[in-house]
KOLMIMAR-430275 format. One record per residue (C-alpha): x, y, z; residue number from 1; residue in three letters. Coordinates in pm, whole numbers. Layout:
<sites>
+--------+--------+--------+-----+---------+
:      u :      v :      w : num : residuo :
+--------+--------+--------+-----+---------+
:      X :      Y :      Z : NUM :     ALA :
...
+--------+--------+--------+-----+---------+
</sites>
This chain:
<sites>
+--------+--------+--------+-----+---------+
:      u :      v :      w : num : residuo :
+--------+--------+--------+-----+---------+
:  -1477 :  -1010 :   2328 :   1 :     MET :
:  -1429 :  -1174 :   2000 :   2 :     LEU :
:  -1271 :   -931 :   1711 :   3 :     THR :
:  -1455 :  -1066 :   1364 :   4 :     ILE :
:  -1534 :   -892 :   1054 :   5 :     GLY :
:  -1473 :   -980 :    687 :   6 :     CYS :
:  -1361 :   -821 :    354 :   7 :     HIS :
:  -1511 :   -470 :    217 :   8 :     LEU :
:  -1523 :   -279 :    -44 :   9 :     SER :
:  -1329 :     36 :    -40 :  10 :     SER :
:  -1492 :    207 :   -279 :  11 :     SER :
:  -1700 :    447 :    -62 :  12 :     ARG :
:  -1439 :    502 :    195 :  13 :     GLY :
:  -1329 :    439 :    553 :  14 :     TYR :
:  -1646 :    588 :    731 :  15 :     LEU :
:  -1855 :    384 :    475 :  16 :     ALA :
:  -1629 :     66 :    573 :  17 :     MET :
:  -1665 :    118 :    928 :  18 :     GLY :
:  -2045 :    155 :    902 :  19 :     LYS :
:  -2116 :   -156 :    730 :  20 :     THR :
:  -1929 :   -364 :    902 :  21 :     ALA :
:  -2100 :   -243 :   1221 :  22 :     VAL :
:  -2445 :   -300 :   1036 :  23 :     SER :
:  -2362 :   -721 :    953 :  24 :     ILE :
:  -2247 :   -741 :   1372 :  25 :     GLY :
:  -1861 :   -675 :   1284 :  26 :     ALA :
:  -1588 :   -522 :   1463 :  27 :     ASN :
:  -1313 :   -530 :   1245 :  28 :     THR :
:  -1281 :   -545 :    821 :  29 :     PHE :
:  -1051 :   -593 :    570 :  30 :     GLN :
:   -986 :   -407 :    265 :  31 :     PHE :
:   -820 :   -365 :    -43 :  32 :     PHE :
:   -601 :    -51 :    -87 :  33 :     THR :
:   -637 :    -31 :   -424 :  34 :     ARG :
:   -814 :   -236 :   -728 :  35 :     ASN :
:   -653 :   -586 :   -626 :  36 :     PRO :
:   -614 :   -678 :  -1021 :  37 :     ARG :
:   -467 :   -350 :  -1099 :  38 :     GLY :
:   -246 :    -50 :  -1008 :  39 :     GLY :
:   -362 :    281 :   -912 :  40 :     ASN :
:   -530 :    393 :   -556 :  41 :     ALA :
:   -826 :    651 :   -566 :  42 :     ARG :
:   -699 :    971 :   -383 :  43 :     ALA :
:   -768 :    930 :      5 :  44 :     LEU :
:  -1027 :   1177 :    160 :  45 :     ASP :
:   -820 :   1279 :    488 :  46 :     GLU :
:  -1169 :   1455 :    599 :  47 :     SER :
:  -1337 :   1074 :    583 :  48 :     ASP :
:  -1004 :    862 :    704 :  49 :     VAL :
:  -1055 :   1174 :   1081 :  50 :     GLU :
:  -1437 :   1104 :   1078 :  51 :     ALA :
:  -1361 :    689 :   1051 :  52 :     TYR :
:  -1136 :    701 :   1348 :  53 :     LEU :
:  -1384 :    912 :   1534 :  54 :     ALA :
:  -1660 :    660 :   1421 :  55 :     TYR :
:  -1460 :    357 :   1504 :  56 :     ALA :
:  -1348 :    480 :   1860 :  57 :     LYS :
:  -1727 :    537 :   1927 :  58 :     GLU :
:  -1806 :    187 :   1782 :  59 :     GLN :
:  -1506 :    -20 :   1962 :  60 :     GLY :
:  -1382 :   -113 :   1597 :  61 :     ILE :
:  -1032 :   -345 :   1640 :  62 :     GLU :
:   -730 :   -372 :   1415 :  63 :     THR :
:   -823 :   -335 :   1057 :  64 :     ILE :
:   -650 :   -540 :    755 :  65 :     LEU :
:   -559 :   -348 :    422 :  66 :     ALA :
:   -460 :   -616 :    187 :  67 :     HIS :
:   -271 :   -514 :   -115 :  68 :     ALA :
:   -340 :   -608 :   -472 :  69 :     PRO :
:   -276 :   -989 :   -622 :  70 :     TYR :
:    -80 :   -782 :   -850 :  71 :     THR :
:    198 :   -715 :   -639 :  72 :     LEU :
:    480 :   -992 :   -699 :  73 :     ASN :
:    814 :   -891 :   -533 :  74 :     ALA :
:    929 :  -1216 :   -613 :  75 :     CYS :
:    884 :  -1201 :   -981 :  76 :     SER :
:   1163 :  -1290 :  -1278 :  77 :     ALA :
:   1018 :   -943 :  -1457 :  78 :     ASP :
:   1232 :   -647 :  -1286 :  79 :     PRO :
:    959 :   -454 :  -1383 :  80 :     GLY :
:    721 :   -618 :  -1174 :  81 :     ILE :
:    920 :   -589 :   -888 :  82 :     ARG :
:    985 :   -254 :   -924 :  83 :     ASP :
:    586 :   -208 :   -911 :  84 :     PHE :
:    563 :   -414 :   -603 :  85 :     ALA :
:    809 :   -201 :   -394 :  86 :     VAL :
:    651 :    129 :   -541 :  87 :     ARG :
:    279 :     -8 :   -474 :  88 :     THR :
:    359 :   -125 :    -85 :  89 :     MET :
:    552 :    172 :    -30 :  90 :     SER :
:    258 :    387 :   -151 :  91 :     ASP :
:     49 :    180 :     37 :  92 :     ASP :
:    251 :    218 :    364 :  93 :     LEU :
:    256 :    603 :    328 :  94 :     LYS :
:   -151 :    606 :    303 :  95 :     ARG :
:   -167 :    406 :    618 :  96 :     LEU :
:     19 :    631 :    828 :  97 :     SER :
:   -370 :    801 :    863 :  98 :     LEU :
:   -455 :    477 :   1023 :  99 :     THR :
:   -149 :    408 :   1218 : 100 :     PRO :
:   -186 :     50 :   1450 : 101 :     GLY :
:   -340 :   -172 :   1187 : 102 :     ASN :
:   -195 :   -378 :    958 : 103 :     CYS :
:   -103 :   -443 :    613 : 104 :     TYR :
:   -131 :   -788 :    435 : 105 :     ASN :
:     37 :   -901 :    159 : 106 :     PHE :
:     68 :  -1271 :    -79 : 107 :     HIS :
:    451 :  -1351 :    -68 : 108 :     PRO :
:    450 :  -1397 :   -414 : 109 :     GLY :
:    531 :  -1640 :   -713 : 110 :     SER :
:    902 :  -1712 :   -783 : 111 :     HIS :
:    791 :  -1850 :  -1173 : 112 :     VAL :
:   1062 :  -2036 :  -1220 : 113 :     GLY :
:   1373 :  -1877 :  -1015 : 114 :     GLN :
:   1361 :  -2153 :   -740 : 115 :     GLY :
:   1214 :  -2054 :   -357 : 116 :     VAL :
:   1592 :  -1980 :   -242 : 117 :     GLU :
:   1563 :  -1694 :   -513 : 118 :     THR :
:   1205 :  -1596 :   -450 : 119 :     GLY :
:   1274 :  -1588 :    -47 : 120 :     ILE :
:   1586 :  -1331 :    -95 : 121 :     ALA :
:   1408 :  -1110 :   -353 : 122 :     GLN :
:   1097 :  -1068 :    -94 : 123 :     ILE :
:   1316 :   -991 :    193 : 124 :     ALA :
:   1559 :   -747 :    -40 : 125 :     GLU :
:   1195 :   -568 :    -90 : 126 :     MET :
:   1084 :   -546 :    239 : 127 :     LEU :
:   1428 :   -420 :    365 : 128 :     ASN :
:   1419 :   -163 :     91 : 129 :     SER :
:   1099 :    -17 :    256 : 130 :     ILE :
:   1042 :   -120 :    644 : 131 :     LEU :
:   1143 :    200 :    856 : 132 :     THR :
:   1187 :    205 :   1175 : 133 :     PRO :
:    903 :    482 :   1256 : 134 :     ASP :
:    615 :    288 :   1124 : 135 :     LEU :
:    357 :    209 :   1241 : 136 :     GLU :
:    189 :    -48 :   1075 : 137 :     THR :
:    233 :   -388 :   1101 : 138 :     THR :
:    337 :   -545 :    748 : 139 :     VAL :
:    196 :   -908 :    732 : 140 :     LEU :
:    327 :  -1204 :    500 : 141 :     LEU :
:      3 :  -1461 :    432 : 142 :     GLU :
:     27 :  -1820 :    472 : 143 :     THR :
:    -14 :  -1950 :    110 : 144 :     MET :
:   -169 :  -2290 :    -68 : 145 :     SER :
:    125 :  -2371 :   -246 : 146 :     GLY :
:    -56 :  -2353 :   -595 : 147 :     LYS :
:    214 :  -2292 :   -891 : 148 :     GLY :
:    526 :  -2142 :   -787 : 149 :     SER :
:    435 :  -1974 :   -438 : 150 :     GLU :
:    633 :  -1879 :   -175 : 151 :     ILE :
:    501 :  -1943 :    166 : 152 :     GLY :
:    325 :  -2249 :    140 : 153 :     ARG :
:    544 :  -2385 :    490 : 154 :     THR :
:    604 :  -2225 :    784 : 155 :     PHE :
:    999 :  -2236 :    718 : 156 :     ARG :
:    991 :  -2047 :    389 : 157 :     GLU :
:    797 :  -1781 :    608 : 158 :     LEU :
:   1009 :  -1803 :    875 : 159 :     ALA :
:   1352 :  -1762 :    615 : 160 :     GLU :
:   1165 :  -1425 :    515 : 161 :     ILE :
:   1145 :  -1318 :    858 : 162 :     LEU :
:   1470 :  -1385 :    947 : 163 :     ASP :
:   1623 :  -1188 :    646 : 164 :     ARG :
:   1414 :   -859 :    721 : 165 :     VAL :
:   1658 :   -642 :    895 : 166 :     GLU :
:   1362 :   -444 :   1107 : 167 :     LEU :
:   1204 :   -786 :   1164 : 168 :     SER :
:   1009 :   -623 :   1447 : 169 :     ASP :
:    754 :   -449 :   1177 : 170 :     LYS :
:    651 :   -768 :   1056 : 171 :     MET :
:    413 :  -1051 :   1166 : 172 :     GLY :
:    178 :  -1327 :    989 : 173 :     ILE :
:   -172 :  -1403 :    867 : 174 :     CYS :
:   -262 :  -1788 :    921 : 175 :     LEU :
:   -527 :  -1802 :    604 : 176 :     ASP :
:   -709 :  -2167 :    745 : 177 :     THR :
:   -798 :  -2236 :    377 : 178 :     CYS :
:   -424 :  -2195 :    247 : 179 :     HIS :
:   -269 :  -2410 :    540 : 180 :     VAL :
:   -492 :  -2685 :    497 : 181 :     TRP :
:   -452 :  -2649 :    140 : 182 :     ASP :
:   -125 :  -2683 :    189 : 183 :     GLY :
:   -129 :  -2977 :    384 : 184 :     GLY :
:   -159 :  -2892 :    730 : 185 :     TYR :
:   -406 :  -3084 :    902 : 186 :     ASP :
:   -606 :  -2807 :   1099 : 187 :     ILE :
:   -921 :  -2994 :   1139 : 188 :     ALA :
:   -742 :  -3316 :   1296 : 189 :     GLY :
:   -464 :  -3196 :   1430 : 190 :     HIS :
:   -536 :  -2777 :   1518 : 191 :     LEU :
:   -262 :  -2850 :   1848 : 192 :     ASP :
:     40 :  -3000 :   1658 : 193 :     GLN :
:     -9 :  -2747 :   1381 : 194 :     VAL :
:     13 :  -2500 :   1591 : 195 :     LEU :
:    337 :  -2578 :   1799 : 196 :     ASP :
:    489 :  -2646 :   1478 : 197 :     GLU :
:    409 :  -2248 :   1392 : 198 :     PHE :
:    541 :  -2174 :   1732 : 199 :     ASP :
:    870 :  -2383 :   1693 : 200 :     ARG :
:    934 :  -2236 :   1307 : 201 :     VAL :
:    825 :  -1871 :   1349 : 202 :     ILE :
:    678 :  -1826 :   1679 : 203 :     GLY :
:    330 :  -1738 :   1782 : 204 :     LEU :
:    390 :  -1379 :   1902 : 205 :     ASP :
:    438 :  -1331 :   1546 : 206 :     ARG :
:     52 :  -1451 :   1436 : 207 :     LEU :
:   -148 :  -1106 :   1413 : 208 :     LYS :
:   -427 :  -1228 :   1227 : 209 :     ALA :
:   -635 :  -1506 :   1141 : 210 :     VAL :
:   -824 :  -1557 :    774 : 211 :     HIS :
:  -1133 :  -1806 :    897 : 212 :     LEU :
:  -1220 :  -1959 :    537 : 213 :     ASN :
:  -1346 :  -2327 :    459 : 214 :     ASP :
:  -1156 :  -2503 :    214 : 215 :     SER :
:  -1372 :  -2649 :   -101 : 216 :     ARG :
:  -1064 :  -2891 :   -161 : 217 :     ASN :
:   -917 :  -3164 :     44 : 218 :     PRO :
:   -590 :  -3154 :    261 : 219 :     LEU :
:   -300 :  -3100 :     77 : 220 :     GLY :
:   -448 :  -3005 :   -305 : 221 :     SER :
:   -273 :  -2639 :   -286 : 222 :     ARG :
:   -597 :  -2531 :   -518 : 223 :     LYS :
:   -676 :  -2219 :   -267 : 224 :     ASP :
:  -1042 :  -2239 :   -326 : 225 :     ARG :
:  -1230 :  -2079 :    -42 : 226 :     HIS :
:  -1565 :  -2207 :     75 : 227 :     ALA :
:  -1867 :  -2004 :    296 : 228 :     ARG :
:  -1813 :  -2171 :    657 : 229 :     ILE :
:  -1923 :  -2500 :    752 : 230 :     GLY :
:  -1988 :  -2585 :    368 : 231 :     GLU :
:  -1644 :  -2732 :    275 : 232 :     GLY :
:  -1381 :  -3012 :    359 : 233 :     GLN :
:  -1254 :  -2842 :    682 : 234 :     ILE :
:  -1567 :  -2837 :    876 : 235 :     GLY :
:  -1736 :  -2547 :   1097 : 236 :     LEU :
:  -1710 :  -2744 :   1406 : 237 :     GLU :
:  -1263 :  -2761 :   1343 : 238 :     ALA :
:  -1311 :  -2368 :   1213 : 239 :     LEU :
:  -1487 :  -2339 :   1566 : 240 :     LEU :
:  -1169 :  -2477 :   1742 : 241 :     ARG :
:   -976 :  -2233 :   1588 : 242 :     VAL :
:  -1155 :  -1957 :   1685 : 243 :     VAL :
:  -1186 :  -2089 :   2053 : 244 :     ARG :
:   -822 :  -2212 :   2067 : 245 :     HIS :
:   -644 :  -2007 :   2379 : 246 :     PRO :
:   -322 :  -1938 :   2100 : 247 :     ALA :
:   -577 :  -1753 :   1844 : 248 :     LEU :
:   -922 :  -1640 :   2019 : 249 :     LYS :
:   -766 :  -1300 :   2123 : 250 :     SER :
:   -690 :  -1249 :   1754 : 251 :     LEU :
:   -866 :  -1071 :   1516 : 252 :     PRO :
:  -1051 :  -1282 :   1222 : 253 :     PHE :
:  -1135 :  -1123 :    912 : 254 :     TYR :
:  -1376 :  -1389 :    631 : 255 :     LEU :
:  -1307 :  -1437 :    300 : 256 :     GLU :
:  -1592 :  -1666 :    214 : 257 :     SER :
:  -1749 :  -1594 :   -113 : 258 :     PRO :
:  -2076 :  -1422 :     40 : 259 :     ASN :
:  -2255 :  -1079 :     -3 : 260 :     GLU :
:  -2310 :   -872 :    288 : 261 :     LEU :
:  -2592 :  -1115 :    402 : 262 :     ASP :
:  -2368 :  -1426 :    412 : 263 :     GLY :
:  -2110 :  -1244 :    599 : 264 :     TYR :
:  -2340 :  -1142 :    855 : 265 :     ALA :
:  -2487 :  -1491 :    921 : 266 :     ARG :
:  -2167 :  -1598 :    955 : 267 :     GLU :
:  -2040 :  -1387 :   1195 : 268 :     ILE :
:  -2386 :  -1441 :   1405 : 269 :     ARG :
:  -2266 :  -1824 :   1335 : 270 :     LEU :
:  -1960 :  -1766 :   1482 : 271 :     ILE :
:  -2021 :  -1568 :   1720 : 272 :     ARG :
:  -2315 :  -1749 :   1881 : 273 :     GLN :
:  -2045 :  -2061 :   1906 : 274 :     ASN :
:  -1722 :  -1922 :   1985 : 275 :     ALA :
:  -1706 :  -1899 :   2348 : 276 :     LEU :
:  -1920 :  -2323 :   2379 : 277 :     LEU :
+--------+--------+--------+-----+---------+
</sites>
């Protein structure tokens, strides 16, 4: 069965997110662990988490994806910002221990002039300081579009981070279709070749989730502007090929298109209706 959901507000808690997901035809969802532009996370209601876990089991909600705030930058030139990244991720993973077996996604970061090599080393250093053998959440590096000084535009950069992480079995990759397209990987015209390259450089066994997004910009633009499914430069048919691809179809897909709930419901229906054709 196709596992698909969208990004939901976490302001009302886990159970509310689960019920919202089911109401729009989803069987998974993504959420921010805290304000995406801020720092503090609201207190967890453990009774809400327990109620959600029971509801998720009853409804068949599959792997959910927590997303780190955008302010987390493990390779900033500012030591204070790097320290914030360590403290934020450590706190997030501690909180996510209440929902074991799920995933935590973060943007690798921007080296802001330090250089790619320094950025990769700092990201790996943060992960090595945080990951523990008993961790039950899989931490995902997201593929990025390459705007500014972002790390993670190429599969090679992500592989170099993974190679430096001591507990790399706790790590995986989230492939964002808009980002890889904007980063120069032609998933519309050459999906098989892109996935072959991913497998050769990183390994498809590392791929744990897909952000399913169209792009407002042409291939290789390095802009990172998401579009609704079928309304961008990648196109509906190409994105359906992603969903149907034998190497990807068993993964959870998360929509991050510019939508309200009714728009997400339409996209989920559209993809479900066409996923097996």
